PQR file of N, CA, C, O and H, with PARSE charges and radii, in Angstrom:
ATOM      1  N   MET A   1      -7.312  19.330 -18.828 -0.4000 1.5000
ATOM      2  CA  MET A   1      -6.772  17.979 -18.025 -0.0000 2.0000
ATOM      3  C   MET A   1      -5.286  17.659 -18.273  0.5500 1.7000
ATOM      4  O   MET A   1      -4.684  16.813 -17.611 -0.5500 1.4000
ATOM      5  N   ILE A   2      -4.833  18.244 -19.076 -0.4000 1.5000
ATOM      6  CA  ILE A   2      -3.064  18.087 -19.537 -0.0000 2.0000
ATOM      7  C   ILE A   2      -2.684  19.202 -18.822  0.5500 1.7000
ATOM      8  O   ILE A   2      -1.479  19.400 -18.977 -0.5500 1.4000
ATOM      9  H   ILE A   2      -5.322  18.931 -19.613  0.4000 1.0000
ATOM     10  N   LYS A   3      -3.148  19.914 -18.190 -0.4000 1.5000
ATOM     11  CA  LYS A   3      -2.595  20.991 -16.932 -0.0000 2.0000
ATOM     12  C   LYS A   3      -2.214  19.782 -15.802  0.5500 1.7000
ATOM     13  O   LYS A   3      -1.048  19.517 -15.511 -0.5500 1.4000
ATOM     14  H   LYS A   3      -4.127  19.752 -18.064  0.4000 1.0000
ATOM     15  N   TRP A   4      -3.431  19.068 -15.193 -0.4000 1.5000
ATOM     16  CA  TRP A   4      -3.365  18.033 -14.261 -0.0000 2.0000
ATOM     17  C   TRP A   4      -2.554  17.166 -14.244  0.5500 1.7000
ATOM     18  O   TRP A   4      -2.174  16.752 -13.149 -0.5500 1.4000
ATOM     19  H   TRP A   4      -4.379  19.283 -15.429  0.4000 1.0000
ATOM     20  N   ILE A   5      -1.955  16.535 -15.624 -0.4000 1.5000
ATOM     21  CA  ILE A   5      -1.206  15.405 -16.052 -0.0000 2.0000
ATOM     22  C   ILE A   5       0.112  16.138 -15.635  0.5500 1.7000
ATOM     23  O   ILE A   5       0.853  15.662 -14.774 -0.5500 1.4000
ATOM     24  H   ILE A   5      -2.264  16.871 -16.513  0.4000 1.0000
ATOM     25  N   LEU A   6       0.319  17.060 -16.140 -0.4000 1.5000
ATOM     26  CA  LEU A   6       1.966  18.072 -16.158 -0.0000 2.0000
ATOM     27  C   LEU A   6       1.917  18.542 -14.685  0.5500 1.7000
ATOM     28  O   LEU A   6       3.001  18.686 -14.119 -0.5500 1.4000
ATOM     29  H   LEU A   6      -0.283  17.447 -16.839  0.4000 1.0000
ATOM     30  N   ILE A   7       0.842  18.784 -14.040 -0.4000 1.5000
ATOM     31  CA  ILE A   7       1.002  18.723 -12.468 -0.0000 2.0000
ATOM     32  C   ILE A   7       1.584  17.565 -11.524  0.5500 1.7000
ATOM     33  O   ILE A   7       2.414  17.717 -10.628 -0.5500 1.4000
ATOM     34  H   ILE A   7      -0.039  18.667 -14.500  0.4000 1.0000
ATOM     35  N   LEU A   8       0.865  16.188 -11.988 -0.4000 1.5000
ATOM     36  CA  LEU A   8       1.146  14.935 -11.383 -0.0000 2.0000
ATOM     37  C   LEU A   8       2.434  14.631 -11.611  0.5500 1.7000
ATOM     38  O   LEU A   8       3.327  14.281 -10.840 -0.5500 1.4000
ATOM     39  H   LEU A   8       0.190  16.065 -12.716  0.4000 1.0000
ATOM     40  N   LEU A   9       2.410  14.839 -12.952 -0.4000 1.5000
ATOM     41  CA  LEU A   9       4.272  14.493 -13.391 -0.0000 2.0000
ATOM     42  C   LEU A   9       5.102  14.983 -12.220  0.5500 1.7000
ATOM     43  O   LEU A   9       5.648  14.258 -11.388 -0.5500 1.4000
ATOM     44  H   LEU A   9       1.684  15.124 -13.578  0.4000 1.0000
ATOM     45  N   VAL A  10       5.129  16.501 -12.269 -0.4000 1.5000
ATOM     46  CA  VAL A  10       6.074  17.435 -11.893 -0.0000 2.0000
ATOM     47  C   VAL A  10       5.910  16.645  -9.812  0.5500 1.7000
ATOM     48  O   VAL A  10       6.825  16.127  -9.172 -0.5500 1.4000
ATOM     49  H   VAL A  10       4.685  17.090 -12.945  0.4000 1.0000
ATOM     50  N   VAL A  11       4.792  16.819  -9.455 -0.4000 1.5000
ATOM     51  CA  VAL A  11       4.601  16.199  -8.235 -0.0000 2.0000
ATOM     52  C   VAL A  11       5.478  14.900  -7.987  0.5500 1.7000
ATOM     53  O   VAL A  11       6.220  14.793  -7.011 -0.5500 1.4000
ATOM     54  H   VAL A  11       4.048  17.239  -9.974  0.4000 1.0000
ATOM     55  N   ALA A  12       5.319  13.863  -9.017 -0.4000 1.5000
ATOM     56  CA  ALA A  12       5.893  12.674  -9.244 -0.0000 2.0000
ATOM     57  C   ALA A  12       7.140  12.771  -9.137  0.5500 1.7000
ATOM     58  O   ALA A  12       7.744  11.870  -8.554 -0.5500 1.4000
ATOM     59  H   ALA A  12       4.716  13.949  -9.810  0.4000 1.0000
ATOM     60  N   ALA A  13       7.742  13.725  -9.595 -0.4000 1.5000
ATOM     61  CA  ALA A  13       9.329  13.687 -10.218 -0.0000 2.0000
ATOM     62  C   ALA A  13       9.887  14.239  -8.602  0.5500 1.7000
ATOM     63  O   ALA A  13      10.843  13.685  -8.060 -0.5500 1.4000
ATOM     64  H   ALA A  13       7.252  14.457 -10.069  0.4000 1.0000
ATOM     65  N   ALA A  14       9.280  15.180  -8.072 -0.4000 1.5000
ATOM     66  CA  ALA A  14      10.035  15.855  -7.127 -0.0000 2.0000
ATOM     67  C   ALA A  14       9.893  14.806  -6.141  0.5500 1.7000
ATOM     68  O   ALA A  14      10.909  14.511  -5.513 -0.5500 1.4000
ATOM     69  H   ALA A  14       8.503  15.630  -8.512  0.4000 1.0000
ATOM     70  N   ALA A  15       8.834  14.196  -5.895 -0.4000 1.5000
ATOM     71  CA  ALA A  15       8.589  13.082  -4.651 -0.0000 2.0000
ATOM     72  C   ALA A  15       9.838  12.294  -4.533  0.5500 1.7000
ATOM     73  O   ALA A  15      10.583  12.130  -3.567 -0.5500 1.4000
ATOM     74  H   ALA A  15       8.008  14.436  -6.406  0.4000 1.0000
ATOM     75  N   SER A  16       9.887  11.844  -5.745 -0.4000 1.5000
ATOM     76  CA  SER A  16      10.917  10.885  -6.180 -0.0000 2.0000
ATOM     77  C   SER A  16      12.357  11.284  -5.852  0.5500 1.7000
ATOM     78  O   SER A  16      13.120  10.437  -5.387 -0.5500 1.4000
ATOM     79  H   SER A  16       9.281  11.976  -6.530  0.4000 1.0000
ATOM     80  N   LEU A  17      12.721  12.416  -6.054 -0.4000 1.5000
ATOM     81  CA  LEU A  17      13.925  13.084  -5.626 -0.0000 2.0000
ATOM     82  C   LEU A  17      14.082  13.638  -4.212  0.5500 1.7000
ATOM     83  O   LEU A  17      15.164  13.897  -3.685 -0.5500 1.4000
ATOM     84  H   LEU A  17      12.102  13.104  -6.432  0.4000 1.0000
ATOM     85  N   LEU A  18      13.041  13.769  -3.733 -0.4000 1.5000
ATOM     86  CA  LEU A  18      13.078  13.889  -2.206 -0.0000 2.0000
ATOM     87  C   LEU A  18      12.769  12.542  -1.311  0.5500 1.7000
ATOM     88  O   LEU A  18      12.677  12.624  -0.086 -0.5500 1.4000
ATOM     89  H   LEU A  18      12.162  13.558  -4.160  0.4000 1.0000
ATOM     90  N   GLY A  19      12.619  11.318  -2.001 -0.4000 1.5000
ATOM     91  CA  GLY A  19      12.479  10.272  -1.100 -0.0000 2.0000
ATOM     92  C   GLY A  19      11.353   9.927  -0.775  0.5500 1.7000
ATOM     93  O   GLY A  19      11.430   9.510   0.380 -0.5500 1.4000
ATOM     94  H   GLY A  19      12.693  11.251  -2.996  0.4000 1.0000
ATOM     95  N   PHE A  20      10.045   9.845  -1.249 -0.4000 1.5000
ATOM     96  CA  PHE A  20       9.067   9.867  -0.938 -0.0000 2.0000
ATOM     97  C   PHE A  20       8.264   9.108  -2.253  0.5500 1.7000
ATOM     98  O   PHE A  20       7.630   9.651  -3.158 -0.5500 1.4000
ATOM     99  H   PHE A  20       9.983  10.184  -2.188  0.4000 1.0000
ATOM    100  N   PRO A  21       8.574   7.405  -1.978 -0.5600 1.5000
ATOM    101  CA  PRO A  21       7.969   6.740  -2.953  0.2800 2.0000
ATOM    102  C   PRO A  21       6.639   6.204  -3.047  0.5500 1.7000
ATOM    103  O   PRO A  21       6.147   5.754  -4.082 -0.5500 1.4000
ATOM    104  N   ARG A  22       6.220   6.252  -2.214 -0.4000 1.5000
ATOM    105  CA  ARG A  22       4.371   6.381  -2.203 -0.0000 2.0000
ATOM    106  C   ARG A  22       3.778   7.396  -2.823  0.5500 1.7000
ATOM    107  O   ARG A  22       2.806   7.239  -3.562 -0.5500 1.4000
ATOM    108  H   ARG A  22       6.620   6.618  -1.373  0.4000 1.0000
ATOM    109  N   LEU A  23       4.296   8.478  -2.579 -0.4000 1.5000
ATOM    110  CA  LEU A  23       3.699   9.812  -2.949 -0.0000 2.0000
ATOM    111  C   LEU A  23       3.993   9.534  -4.569  0.5500 1.7000
ATOM    112  O   LEU A  23       3.172   9.567  -5.486 -0.5500 1.4000
ATOM    113  H   LEU A  23       5.085   8.605  -1.979  0.4000 1.0000
ATOM    114  N   ALA A  24       5.131   9.308  -4.619 -0.4000 1.5000
ATOM    115  CA  ALA A  24       5.636   8.990  -6.410 -0.0000 2.0000
ATOM    116  C   ALA A  24       4.845   8.318  -7.259  0.5500 1.7000
ATOM    117  O   ALA A  24       4.292   8.546  -8.334 -0.5500 1.4000
ATOM    118  H   ALA A  24       5.797   9.281  -3.874  0.4000 1.0000
ATOM    119  N   GLY A  25       4.945   7.330  -6.413 -0.4000 1.5000
ATOM    120  CA  GLY A  25       3.855   6.093  -7.082 -0.0000 2.0000
ATOM    121  C   GLY A  25       2.216   6.532  -7.114  0.5500 1.7000
ATOM    122  O   GLY A  25       1.410   5.759  -7.633 -0.5500 1.4000
ATOM    123  H   GLY A  25       5.395   7.145  -5.539  0.4000 1.0000
ATOM    124  N   ALA A  26       1.894   7.467  -6.688 -0.4000 1.5000
ATOM    125  CA  ALA A  26       0.628   8.047  -6.397 -0.0000 2.0000
ATOM    126  C   ALA A  26       0.439   8.614  -7.422  0.5500 1.7000
ATOM    127  O   ALA A  26      -0.312   8.103  -8.253 -0.5500 1.4000
ATOM    128  H   ALA A  26       2.548   8.095  -6.267  0.4000 1.0000
ATOM    129  N   ALA A  27       1.157  10.013  -7.700 -0.4000 1.5000
ATOM    130  CA  ALA A  27       0.951  10.686  -8.459 -0.0000 2.0000
ATOM    131  C   ALA A  27       1.058  10.280 -10.051  0.5500 1.7000
ATOM    132  O   ALA A  27       0.310  10.693 -10.937 -0.5500 1.4000
ATOM    133  H   ALA A  27       1.767  10.428  -7.025  0.4000 1.0000
ATOM    134  N   ALA A  28       2.295   9.266 -10.224 -0.4000 1.5000
ATOM    135  CA  ALA A  28       2.431   8.873 -11.329 -0.0000 2.0000
ATOM    136  C   ALA A  28       1.517   7.620 -12.017  0.5500 1.7000
ATOM    137  O   ALA A  28       1.662   7.150 -13.146 -0.5500 1.4000
ATOM    138  H   ALA A  28       2.903   8.930  -9.504  0.4000 1.0000
ATOM    139  N   THR A  29       0.656   7.278 -11.112 -0.4000 1.5000
ATOM    140  CA  THR A  29      -0.812   6.569 -11.269 -0.0000 2.0000
ATOM    141  C   THR A  29      -1.596   7.289 -11.496  0.5500 1.7000
ATOM    142  O   THR A  29      -2.357   7.015 -12.424 -0.5500 1.4000
ATOM    143  H   THR A  29       0.539   7.660 -10.195  0.4000 1.0000
ATOM    144  N   GLY A  30      -1.724   8.195 -10.960 -0.4000 1.5000
ATOM    145  CA  GLY A  30      -2.785   9.540 -11.467 -0.0000 2.0000
ATOM    146  C   GLY A  30      -2.368   9.766 -12.595  0.5500 1.7000
ATOM    147  O   GLY A  30      -3.030   9.195 -13.462 -0.5500 1.4000
ATOM    148  H   GLY A  30      -1.105   8.417 -10.206  0.4000 1.0000
ATOM    149  N   ALA A  31      -1.272  10.556 -13.072 -0.4000 1.5000
ATOM    150  CA  ALA A  31      -0.853  10.772 -14.474 -0.0000 2.0000
ATOM    151  C   ALA A  31      -1.390   9.851 -15.655  0.5500 1.7000
ATOM    152  O   ALA A  31      -1.973  10.031 -16.724 -0.5500 1.4000
ATOM    153  H   ALA A  31      -0.734  11.019 -12.368  0.4000 1.0000
ATOM    154  N   GLN A  32      -0.861   8.685 -14.865 -0.4000 1.5000
ATOM    155  CA  GLN A  32      -0.987   7.434 -16.242 -0.0000 2.0000
ATOM    156  C   GLN A  32      -2.782   7.185 -16.242  0.5500 1.7000
ATOM    157  O   GLN A  32      -3.184   6.618 -17.258 -0.5500 1.4000
ATOM    158  H   GLN A  32      -0.387   8.538 -13.996  0.4000 1.0000
ATOM    159  N   VAL A  33      -3.684   7.494 -15.376 -0.4000 1.5000
ATOM    160  CA  VAL A  33      -5.181   7.106 -15.223 -0.0000 2.0000
ATOM    161  C   VAL A  33      -5.541   8.315 -16.462  0.5500 1.7000
ATOM    162  O   VAL A  33      -5.831   7.965 -17.606 -0.5500 1.4000
ATOM    163  H   VAL A  33      -3.358   7.955 -14.551  0.4000 1.0000
ATOM    164  N   LEU A  34      -5.472   9.811 -16.031 -0.4000 1.5000
ATOM    165  CA  LEU A  34      -5.434  10.647 -16.743 -0.0000 2.0000
ATOM    166  C   LEU A  34      -4.941  10.661 -18.405  0.5500 1.7000
ATOM    167  O   LEU A  34      -5.580  11.239 -19.285 -0.5500 1.4000
ATOM    168  H   LEU A  34      -5.237  10.096 -15.102  0.4000 1.0000
ATOM    169  N   ILE A  35      -3.695   9.914 -18.622 -0.4000 1.5000
ATOM    170  CA  ILE A  35      -3.074  10.031 -19.964 -0.0000 2.0000
ATOM    171  C   ILE A  35      -4.179   8.827 -20.723  0.5500 1.7000
ATOM    172  O   ILE A  35      -4.537   9.046 -21.880 -0.5500 1.4000
ATOM    173  H   ILE A  35      -3.177   9.445 -17.907  0.4000 1.0000
ATOM    174  N   ALA A  36      -4.615   7.723 -20.081 -0.4000 1.5000
ATOM    175  CA  ALA A  36      -5.155   6.810 -20.811 -0.0000 2.0000
ATOM    176  C   ALA A  36      -6.389   7.669 -21.013  0.5500 1.7000
ATOM    177  O   ALA A  36      -6.574   7.833 -22.219 -0.5500 1.4000
ATOM    178  H   ALA A  36      -4.323   7.546 -19.141  0.4000 1.0000
ATOM    179  N   ILE A  37      -7.354   8.313 -20.219 -0.4000 1.5000
ATOM    180  CA  ILE A  37      -8.495   8.693 -20.324 -0.0000 2.0000
ATOM    181  C   ILE A  37      -8.424  10.219 -21.326  0.5500 1.7000
ATOM    182  O   ILE A  37      -9.432  10.864 -21.616 -0.5500 1.4000
ATOM    183  H   ILE A  37      -7.204   8.180 -19.240  0.4000 1.0000
ATOM    184  N   VAL A  38      -7.283  10.518 -21.668 -0.4000 1.5000
ATOM    185  CA  VAL A  38      -7.156  11.389 -22.881 -0.0000 2.0000
ATOM    186  C   VAL A  38      -7.034  10.774 -24.057  0.5500 1.7000
ATOM    187  O   VAL A  38      -7.652  11.254 -25.008 -0.5500 1.4000
ATOM    188  H   VAL A  38      -6.464   9.994 -21.432  0.4000 1.0000
ATOM    189  N   LEU A  39      -6.246   9.624 -24.246 -0.4000 1.5000
ATOM    190  CA  LEU A  39      -6.026   9.056 -25.225 -0.0000 2.0000
ATOM    191  C   LEU A  39      -7.219   8.330 -25.845  0.5500 1.7000
ATOM    192  O   LEU A  39      -7.281   8.198 -27.067 -0.5500 1.4000
ATOM    193  H   LEU A  39      -5.744   9.234 -23.473  0.4000 1.0000
ATOM    194  N   ILE A  40      -8.282   7.798 -24.934 -0.4000 1.5000
ATOM    195  CA  ILE A  40      -9.335   7.273 -25.111 -0.0000 2.0000
ATOM    196  C   ILE A  40     -10.350   8.482 -26.114  0.5500 1.7000
ATOM    197  O   ILE A  40     -10.798   8.377 -27.256 -0.5500 1.4000
ATOM    198  H   ILE A  40      -8.231   7.905 -23.941  0.4000 1.0000
ATOM    199  N   LEU A  41     -10.441   9.578 -25.121 -0.4000 1.5000
ATOM    200  CA  LEU A  41     -11.184  10.609 -25.448 -0.0000 2.0000
ATOM    201  C   LEU A  41     -10.917  10.774 -27.023  0.5500 1.7000
ATOM    202  O   LEU A  41     -11.806  10.651 -27.866 -0.5500 1.4000
ATOM    203  H   LEU A  41     -10.077   9.663 -24.193  0.4000 1.0000
ATOM    204  N   PHE A  42      -9.441  11.097 -27.335 -0.4000 1.5000
ATOM    205  CA  PHE A  42      -9.226  11.313 -28.421 -0.0000 2.0000
ATOM    206  C   PHE A  42      -9.502  10.754 -29.966  0.5500 1.7000
ATOM    207  O   PHE A  42      -9.855  11.145 -31.078 -0.5500 1.4000
ATOM    208  H   PHE A  42      -8.719  11.196 -26.651  0.4000 1.0000
ATOM    209  N   LEU A  43      -9.049   9.440 -29.170 -0.4000 1.5000
ATOM    210  CA  LEU A  43      -9.206   8.266 -30.121 -0.0000 2.0000
ATOM    211  C   LEU A  43     -10.820   8.347 -30.952  0.5500 1.7000
ATOM    212  O   LEU A  43     -11.182   8.422 -32.126 -0.5500 1.4000
ATOM    213  H   LEU A  43      -8.763   9.122 -28.266  0.4000 1.0000
ATOM    214  N   LEU A  44     -11.522   8.283 -29.579 -0.4000 1.5000
ATOM    215  CA  LEU A  44     -13.354   8.680 -29.996 -0.0000 2.0000
ATOM    216  C   LEU A  44     -13.338   9.903 -31.037  0.5500 1.7000
ATOM    217  O   LEU A  44     -13.818   9.572 -32.122 -0.5500 1.4000
ATOM    218  H   LEU A  44     -11.228   8.222 -28.625  0.4000 1.0000
ATOM    219  N   VAL A  45     -12.997  10.947 -30.985 -0.4000 1.5000
ATOM    220  CA  VAL A  45     -13.540  12.137 -31.646 -0.0000 2.0000
ATOM    221  C   VAL A  45     -12.645  11.715 -33.083  0.5500 1.7000
ATOM    222  O   VAL A  45     -13.209  11.943 -34.153 -0.5500 1.4000
ATOM    223  H   VAL A  45     -12.607  11.216 -30.104  0.4000 1.0000
ATOM    224  N   ILE A  46     -11.376  11.156 -33.105 -0.4000 1.5000
ATOM    225  CA  ILE A  46     -10.655  10.869 -34.516 -0.0000 2.0000
ATOM    226  C   ILE A  46     -11.732  10.170 -35.217  0.5500 1.7000
ATOM    227  O   ILE A  46     -12.219  10.622 -36.253 -0.5500 1.4000
ATOM    228  H   ILE A  46     -10.918  10.971 -32.235  0.4000 1.0000
ATOM    229  N   LEU A  47     -12.183   8.877 -34.576 -0.4000 1.5000
ATOM    230  CA  LEU A  47     -12.928   7.860 -35.311 -0.0000 2.0000
ATOM    231  C   LEU A  47     -14.400   8.465 -35.122  0.5500 1.7000
ATOM    232  O   LEU A  47     -15.222   7.628 -34.749 -0.5500 1.4000
ATOM    233  H   LEU A  47     -11.787   8.509 -33.735  0.4000 1.0000
ATOM    234  N   GLY A  48     -14.832   9.626 -35.290 -0.4000 1.5000
ATOM    235  CA  GLY A  48     -16.254  10.551 -35.208 -0.0000 2.0000
ATOM    236  C   GLY A  48     -17.432  10.020 -33.888  0.5500 1.7000
ATOM    237  O   GLY A  48     -18.570  10.449 -33.702 -0.5500 1.4000
ATOM    238  H   GLY A  48     -14.165  10.307 -35.592  0.4000 1.0000
ATOM    239  N   VAL A  49     -16.890   9.253 -33.326 -0.4000 1.5000
ATOM    240  CA  VAL A  49     -18.037   8.290 -32.524 -0.0000 2.0000
ATOM    241  C   VAL A  49     -18.638   9.617 -31.411  0.5500 1.7000
ATOM    242  O   VAL A  49     -19.835   9.616 -31.123 -0.5500 1.4000
ATOM    243  H   VAL A  49     -15.965   8.905 -33.478  0.4000 1.0000
ATOM    244  N   LEU A  50     -17.931  10.444 -30.978 -0.4000 1.5000
ATOM    245  CA  LEU A  50     -17.982  11.592 -29.886 -0.0000 2.0000
ATOM    246  C   LEU A  50     -17.524  12.937 -30.785  0.5500 1.7000
ATOM    247  O   LEU A  50     -16.359  13.067 -31.161 -0.5500 1.4000
ATOM    248  H   LEU A  50     -16.959  10.445 -31.212  0.4000 1.0000
ATOM    249  N   ALA A  51     -18.638  13.985 -31.106 -0.4000 1.5000
ATOM    250  CA  ALA A  51     -18.484  14.898 -31.602 -0.0000 2.0000
ATOM    251  C   ALA A  51     -18.623  15.735 -30.578  0.5500 1.7000
ATOM    252  O   ALA A  51     -19.451  15.646 -29.672 -0.5500 1.4000
ATOM    253  H   ALA A  51     -19.585  13.879 -30.800  0.4000 1.0000
ATOM    254  N   ILE A  52     -17.533  16.820 -30.779 -0.4000 1.5000
ATOM    255  CA  ILE A  52     -17.102  17.950 -29.664 -0.0000 2.0000
ATOM    256  C   ILE A  52     -17.624  19.349 -30.416  0.5500 1.7000
ATOM    257  O   ILE A  52     -16.968  19.634 -31.418 -0.5500 1.4000
ATOM    258  H   ILE A  52     -16.860  16.892 -31.516  0.4000 1.0000
ATOM    259  N   THR A  53     -18.451  20.040 -30.157 -0.4000 1.5000
ATOM    260  CA  THR A  53     -18.750  20.985 -31.174 -0.0000 2.0000
ATOM    261  C   THR A  53     -18.950  22.541 -30.054  0.5500 1.7000
ATOM    262  O   THR A  53     -19.225  23.631 -30.556 -0.5500 1.4000
ATOM    263  H   THR A  53     -18.984  19.808 -29.343  0.4000 1.0000
TER
END
């Protein structure tokens, strides 16, 4: 999932530099959603609610 976040951030940066604000915004929003999911899963693992074995 971290790989997808990095890909979306690179796409957002490239689109922004090339003058595609809608594409850059969509990619950045996708990255933000994935970052939120990763943080929530991380907190659940830390608190012991979700056990990954």
